[in-house]
GUBA-238433 format. One record per residue (C-alpha): residue number from 1; residue in one letter; x, y, z; chain. Coordinates in steps of 0.25 Angstrom, whole numbers. Example, Ala and Ser with C-alpha at 12.3 -4.5 7.8 and 13.67 -1.06 7.14 Angstrom:
<rs>
(r 1 'A' (49 -18 31) 'A')
(r 2 'S' (55 -4 29) 'A')
</rs>
This chain:
<rs>
(r 1 'M' (153 -86 12) 'A')
(r 2 'G' (153 -98 20) 'A')
(r 3 'T' (149 -105 31) 'A')
(r 4 'P' (144 -99 43) 'A')
(r 5 'S' (143 -87 34) 'A')
(r 6 'L' (158 -83 31) 'A')
(r 7 'F' (160 -73 21) 'A')
(r 8 'R' (174 -68 16) 'A')
(r 9 'V' (181 -58 7) 'A')
(r 10 'T' (194 -58 3) 'A')
(r 11 'A' (203 -50 -6) 'A')
(r 12 'D' (217 -50 -9) 'A')
(r 13 'G' (223 -39 -20) 'A')
(r 14 'G' (237 -33 -23) 'A')
(r 15 'G' (249 -31 -31) 'A')
(r 16 'A' (260 -24 -35) 'A')
(r 17 'L' (257 -7 -36) 'A')
(r 18 'E' (267 -4 -46) 'A')
(r 19 'R' (274 -11 -59) 'A')
(r 20 'D' (288 -13 -52) 'A')
(r 21 'G' (281 -19 -41) 'A')
(r 22 'H' (288 -11 -30) 'A')
(r 23 'F' (273 -11 -22) 'A')
(r 24 'S' (264 -21 -20) 'A')
(r 25 'L' (251 -22 -12) 'A')
(r 26 'R' (241 -33 -7) 'A')
(r 27 'V' (229 -30 1) 'A')
(r 28 'P' (222 -44 6) 'A')
(r 29 'A' (208 -42 13) 'A')
(r 30 'L' (198 -52 18) 'A')
(r 31 'F' (183 -50 25) 'A')
(r 32 'S' (176 -61 30) 'A')
(r 33 'R' (164 -63 40) 'A')
(r 34 'R' (158 -76 45) 'A')
(r 35 'D' (147 -80 55) 'A')
(r 36 'D' (147 -91 65) 'A')
(r 37 'A' (138 -103 68) 'A')
(r 38 'Q' (133 -94 79) 'A')
(r 39 'R' (125 -83 78) 'A')
(r 40 'F' (129 -67 79) 'A')
(r 41 'V' (144 -73 77) 'A')
(r 42 'S' (153 -69 65) 'A')
(r 43 'A' (168 -65 62) 'A')
(r 44 'Q' (172 -55 52) 'A')
(r 45 'R' (186 -53 48) 'A')
(r 46 'F' (192 -41 40) 'A')
(r 47 'F' (206 -42 35) 'A')
(r 48 'V' (217 -34 26) 'A')
(r 49 'G' (231 -36 23) 'A')
(r 50 'P' (237 -25 15) 'A')
(r 51 'S' (251 -27 11) 'A')
(r 52 'A' (260 -18 3) 'A')
(r 53 'T' (275 -21 -2) 'A')
(r 54 'W' (286 -12 -7) 'A')
(r 55 'S' (298 -19 -15) 'A')
(r 56 'P' (307 -6 -20) 'A')
(r 57 'T' (319 -15 -23) 'A')
(r 58 'P' (318 -30 -26) 'A')
(r 59 'S' (326 -32 -13) 'A')
(r 60 'T' (316 -24 -5) 'A')
(r 61 'T' (302 -26 0) 'A')
(r 62 'L' (293 -19 11) 'A')
(r 63 'T' (279 -25 13) 'A')
(r 64 'L' (270 -17 22) 'A')
(r 65 'L' (258 -27 27) 'A')
(r 66 'A' (245 -24 36) 'A')
(r 67 'V' (234 -31 40) 'A')
(r 68 'Y' (221 -29 46) 'A')
(r 69 'Q' (212 -38 52) 'A')
(r 70 'D' (199 -35 58) 'A')
(r 71 'D' (190 -48 65) 'A')
(r 72 'R' (177 -47 72) 'A')
(r 73 'Y' (170 -59 79) 'A')
(r 74 'D' (157 -62 85) 'A')
(r 75 'R' (161 -73 93) 'A')
(r 76 'T' (153 -85 96) 'A')
(r 77 'T' (148 -89 110) 'A')
(r 78 'P' (149 -102 117) 'A')
(r 79 'L' (135 -111 117) 'A')
(r 80 'P' (131 -116 130) 'A')
(r 81 'V' (132 -131 133) 'A')
(r 82 'A' (117 -133 137) 'A')
(r 83 'G' (109 -132 124) 'A')
(r 84 'T' (120 -136 115) 'A')
(r 85 'L' (128 -148 121) 'A')
(r 86 'Q' (119 -152 131) 'A')
(r 87 'P' (103 -151 133) 'A')
(r 88 'S' (97 -138 136) 'A')
(r 89 'S' (83 -136 144) 'A')
(r 90 'A' (83 -123 134) 'A')
(r 91 'G' (84 -130 122) 'A')
(r 92 'P' (96 -131 111) 'A')
(r 93 'V' (106 -120 110) 'A')
(r 94 'P' (107 -117 93) 'A')
(r 95 'R' (122 -118 90) 'A')
(r 96 'D' (120 -104 85) 'A')
(r 97 'T' (116 -98 97) 'A')
(r 98 'F' (124 -85 101) 'A')
(r 99 'L' (125 -84 115) 'A')
(r 100 'G' (132 -70 114) 'A')
(r 101 'E' (128 -56 111) 'A')
(r 102 'P' (128 -51 97) 'A')
(r 103 'R' (137 -40 94) 'A')
(r 104 'L' (143 -42 108) 'A')
(r 105 'T' (153 -53 104) 'A')
(r 106 'R' (162 -47 93) 'A')
(r 107 'L' (177 -48 95) 'A')
(r 108 'L' (184 -36 87) 'A')
(r 109 'S' (197 -41 82) 'A')
(r 110 'P' (205 -30 74) 'A')
(r 111 'Q' (220 -33 69) 'A')
(r 112 'W' (230 -27 60) 'A')
(r 113 'Q' (245 -28 58) 'A')
(r 114 'I' (255 -19 49) 'A')
(r 115 'G' (270 -22 46) 'A')
(r 116 'Y' (280 -24 35) 'A')
(r 117 'L' (290 -34 28) 'A')
(r 118 'F' (303 -28 23) 'A')
(r 119 'E' (314 -35 15) 'A')
(r 120 'H' (326 -30 9) 'A')
(r 121 'R' (338 -39 2) 'A')
(r 122 'F' (352 -34 3) 'A')
(r 123 'G' (357 -41 -10) 'A')
(r 124 'D' (356 -56 -10) 'A')
(r 125 'V' (363 -57 5) 'A')
(r 126 'L' (354 -49 14) 'A')
(r 127 'R' (340 -48 15) 'A')
(r 128 'F' (333 -40 27) 'A')
(r 129 'C' (317 -42 32) 'A')
(r 130 'S' (309 -35 41) 'A')
(r 131 'K' (295 -37 46) 'A')
(r 132 'L' (286 -29 55) 'A')
(r 133 'R' (271 -32 60) 'A')
(r 134 'L' (262 -24 69) 'A')
(r 135 'V' (248 -31 74) 'A')
(r 136 'R' (238 -25 81) 'A')
(r 137 'Y' (227 -33 85) 'A')
(r 138 'G' (214 -35 95) 'A')
(r 139 'V' (203 -41 99) 'A')
(r 140 'R' (191 -34 107) 'A')
(r 141 'G' (176 -38 109) 'A')
(r 142 'P' (168 -47 119) 'A')
(r 143 'I' (169 -62 120) 'A')
(r 144 'L' (158 -68 127) 'A')
(r 145 'S' (156 -83 133) 'A')
(r 146 'V' (145 -92 137) 'A')
(r 147 'N' (146 -97 152) 'A')
(r 148 'Q' (140 -111 155) 'A')
(r 149 'D' (142 -108 171) 'A')
(r 150 'G' (129 -101 173) 'A')
(r 151 'S' (123 -103 160) 'A')
(r 152 'T' (108 -111 160) 'A')
(r 153 'D' (100 -118 148) 'A')
(r 154 'D' (94 -105 145) 'A')
(r 155 'S' (104 -96 150) 'A')
(r 156 'V' (118 -94 145) 'A')
(r 157 'V' (129 -87 153) 'A')
(r 158 'R' (136 -75 146) 'A')
(r 159 'S' (149 -68 150) 'A')
(r 160 'G' (161 -61 140) 'A')
(r 161 'F' (172 -52 141) 'A')
(r 162 'D' (178 -41 132) 'A')
(r 163 'C' (191 -43 126) 'A')
(r 164 'D' (201 -32 121) 'A')
(r 165 'V' (213 -37 116) 'A')
(r 166 'D' (224 -28 107) 'A')
(r 167 'T' (236 -34 103) 'A')
(r 168 'H' (249 -27 95) 'A')
(r 169 'S' (263 -32 90) 'A')
(r 170 'L' (274 -28 83) 'A')
(r 171 'S' (283 -38 75) 'A')
(r 172 'L' (296 -35 68) 'A')
(r 173 'D' (306 -44 63) 'A')
(r 174 'N' (320 -40 54) 'A')
(r 175 'Q' (328 -50 47) 'A')
(r 176 'L' (342 -49 41) 'A')
(r 177 'E' (346 -62 32) 'A')
(r 178 'G' (358 -64 25) 'A')
(r 179 'A' (361 -75 14) 'A')
(r 180 'V' (375 -79 9) 'A')
(r 181 'T' (380 -92 3) 'A')
(r 182 'T' (394 -99 5) 'A')
(r 183 'G' (398 -110 -5) 'A')
(r 184 'P' (386 -119 -2) 'A')
(r 185 'L' (381 -114 10) 'A')
(r 186 'Q' (370 -104 9) 'A')
(r 187 'H' (369 -95 22) 'A')
(r 188 'T' (357 -87 26) 'A')
(r 189 'V' (357 -79 40) 'A')
(r 190 'L' (344 -72 46) 'A')
(r 191 'L' (345 -62 57) 'A')
(r 192 'G' (333 -56 62) 'A')
(r 193 'V' (326 -47 75) 'A')
(r 194 'D' (311 -47 78) 'A')
(r 195 'H' (303 -41 87) 'A')
(r 196 'L' (288 -42 93) 'A')
(r 197 'R' (282 -32 101) 'A')
(r 198 'Y' (268 -36 106) 'A')
(r 199 'R' (256 -30 115) 'A')
(r 200 'S' (243 -34 119) 'A')
(r 201 'T' (232 -30 128) 'A')
(r 202 'S' (219 -38 132) 'A')
(r 203 'V' (208 -33 139) 'A')
(r 204 'G' (196 -40 144) 'A')
(r 205 'A' (184 -38 152) 'A')
(r 206 'S' (171 -48 155) 'A')
(r 207 'F' (158 -46 155) 'A')
(r 208 'D' (144 -54 158) 'A')
(r 209 'L' (132 -55 148) 'A')
(r 210 'A' (118 -59 151) 'A')
(r 211 'P' (115 -72 149) 'A')
(r 212 'I' (108 -79 136) 'A')
(r 213 'S' (98 -90 134) 'A')
(r 214 'P' (104 -99 124) 'A')
(r 215 'V' (90 -102 116) 'A')
(r 216 'Q' (83 -89 118) 'A')
(r 217 'F' (94 -78 114) 'A')
(r 218 'I' (91 -63 118) 'A')
(r 219 'Y' (104 -55 115) 'A')
(r 220 'G' (107 -41 118) 'A')
(r 221 'A' (115 -42 133) 'A')
(r 222 'K' (125 -32 138) 'A')
(r 223 'P' (138 -36 143) 'A')
(r 224 'G' (139 -34 158) 'A')
(r 225 'P' (151 -24 165) 'A')
(r 226 'R' (164 -28 161) 'A')
(r 227 'T' (176 -35 170) 'A')
(r 228 'P' (190 -34 167) 'A')
(r 229 'L' (193 -47 164) 'A')
(r 230 'F' (208 -46 158) 'A')
(r 231 'S' (217 -35 155) 'A')
(r 232 'S' (231 -40 149) 'A')
(r 233 'Q' (244 -33 141) 'A')
(r 234 'A' (254 -41 135) 'A')
(r 235 'E' (267 -36 129) 'A')
(r 236 'L' (277 -44 120) 'A')
(r 237 'D' (291 -39 115) 'A')
(r 238 'E' (301 -48 107) 'A')
(r 239 'T' (312 -46 101) 'A')
(r 240 'G' (321 -57 94) 'A')
(r 241 'L' (335 -60 86) 'A')
(r 242 'Y' (336 -71 77) 'A')
(r 243 'A' (346 -77 68) 'A')
(r 244 'R' (346 -88 58) 'A')
(r 245 'Y' (355 -95 49) 'A')
(r 246 'R' (353 -104 37) 'A')
(r 247 'G' (362 -111 28) 'A')
(r 248 'K' (360 -119 16) 'A')
(r 249 'L' (371 -129 11) 'A')
(r 250 'W' (370 -135 -3) 'A')
(r 251 'G' (358 -129 -4) 'A')
(r 252 'W' (350 -141 3) 'A')
(r 253 'L' (356 -141 18) 'A')
(r 254 'I' (350 -130 26) 'A')
(r 255 'G' (353 -126 41) 'A')
(r 256 'L' (346 -117 49) 'A')
(r 257 'V' (350 -110 64) 'A')
(r 258 'G' (343 -98 70) 'A')
(r 259 'V' (343 -92 83) 'A')
(r 260 'R' (333 -81 89) 'A')
(r 261 'S' (335 -73 103) 'A')
(r 262 'A' (321 -66 107) 'A')
(r 263 'H' (318 -58 120) 'A')
(r 264 'V' (304 -56 123) 'A')
(r 265 'D' (298 -47 134) 'A')
(r 266 'N' (283 -51 136) 'A')
(r 267 'V' (274 -44 146) 'A')
(r 268 'S' (260 -47 151) 'A')
(r 269 'V' (251 -37 159) 'A')
(r 270 'D' (237 -42 166) 'A')
(r 271 'R' (232 -28 168) 'A')
(r 272 'L' (220 -33 177) 'A')
(r 273 'R' (229 -40 187) 'A')
(r 274 'D' (241 -28 186) 'A')
(r 275 'A' (251 -40 182) 'A')
(r 276 'R' (261 -39 172) 'A')
(r 277 'T' (271 -51 168) 'A')
(r 278 'D' (284 -48 160) 'A')
(r 279 'Q' (291 -60 154) 'A')
(r 280 'P' (304 -57 146) 'A')
(r 281 'D' (311 -68 138) 'A')
(r 282 'A' (322 -69 130) 'A')
(r 283 'K' (325 -82 121) 'A')
(r 284 'T' (334 -88 110) 'A')
(r 285 'T' (331 -98 101) 'A')
(r 286 'F' (340 -106 91) 'A')
(r 287 'D' (336 -116 80) 'A')
(r 288 'A' (343 -124 69) 'A')
(r 289 'A' (338 -133 57) 'A')
(r 290 'A' (345 -140 45) 'A')
(r 291 'M' (337 -145 33) 'A')
(r 292 'A' (341 -151 20) 'A')
(r 293 'L' (333 -149 7) 'A')
(r 294 'G' (328 -162 0) 'A')
(r 295 'P' (325 -162 -16) 'A')
(r 296 'L' (312 -158 -14) 'A')
(r 297 'G' (318 -143 -10) 'A')
(r 298 'G' (313 -133 0) 'A')
(r 299 'R' (318 -121 4) 'A')
(r 300 'P' (319 -119 19) 'A')
(r 301 'D' (320 -103 21) 'A')
(r 302 'L' (327 -96 32) 'A')
(r 303 'P' (316 -94 43) 'A')
(r 304 'S' (315 -86 56) 'A')
(r 305 'P' (320 -91 68) 'A')
(r 306 'P' (310 -97 78) 'A')
(r 307 'R' (302 -85 83) 'A')
(r 308 'R' (288 -78 82) 'A')
(r 309 'S' (279 -82 70) 'A')
(r 310 'S' (283 -72 58) 'A')
(r 311 'I' (278 -58 60) 'A')
(r 312 'W' (271 -58 47) 'A')
(r 313 'E' (263 -71 50) 'A')
(r 314 'W' (249 -64 52) 'A')
(r 315 'P' (243 -71 64) 'A')
(r 316 'T' (229 -75 69) 'A')
(r 317 'H' (228 -66 82) 'A')
(r 318 'S' (223 -75 92) 'A')
(r 319 'I' (221 -67 107) 'A')
(r 320 'A' (213 -73 118) 'A')
(r 321 'C' (205 -64 127) 'A')
(r 322 'A' (203 -70 140) 'A')
(r 323 'S' (193 -82 138) 'A')
(r 324 'G' (190 -78 124) 'A')
(r 325 'S' (198 -78 112) 'A')
(r 326 'T' (198 -74 98) 'A')
</rs>
């Protein structure tokens, strides 16, 4: 328990499923809930991220990963200037005042991800690695706002909009790495191809809500008729080819050089205005570096070339919904 009323339970279990260790399993899970300084405001999260690994031989490993996360928010509402920062003829407005409608301000944000990590070594020279991830993410619910224009000391104007965002993506990255040694020089070469397919739709409709007194609350107002506010669609397809070389001389002098060539098709559609924008693009980037290891040691690994963040860095998604955001 915490402040304000934070409750969190976590669990993490797993291990080998047989004596030889070919199969292993891990299942972390979390449930949390917290209140807020405002009444009727809370946030709740359920998370589970199971993974299973199969290692039939010392040189081959396959890991299946999944994530399910369900977020539910009862959002805060802004307070008026009168009664908080400035005097009001209606009296002071307490900081825990909620000017929305209970059970009307709940946002739902489900998310799931599945994928795999595969690695196989061909002796001591070659290594193949493949990564894939599928993501589905959404934000649904109303977002309320308090309007200063038209509000008085004892009556606050309210409005809002319904937001419905659905996003899904596919990320794939395949790499082949080779390493050989000639005399005092160690050579490592990495070749790879990656692909990203991203699709997103966003729909919103605005509505009016009856004014409310900031000092004498009477809840129960129903949203007015919806008016289309935005309706858009986004598509992105990117394919990249990359290569990188690392040379290590005498065990302490290291040189790196890399190149990546990518082609991108970016399409955005405004369905309310019946407008479409196509933005194809192609770009090739180069990079190089040199370094020397000192007496304190260190181990510069062979990094991926400049590109998007790793497809297995689980991000905290952020999707803007017109004038509101989550």
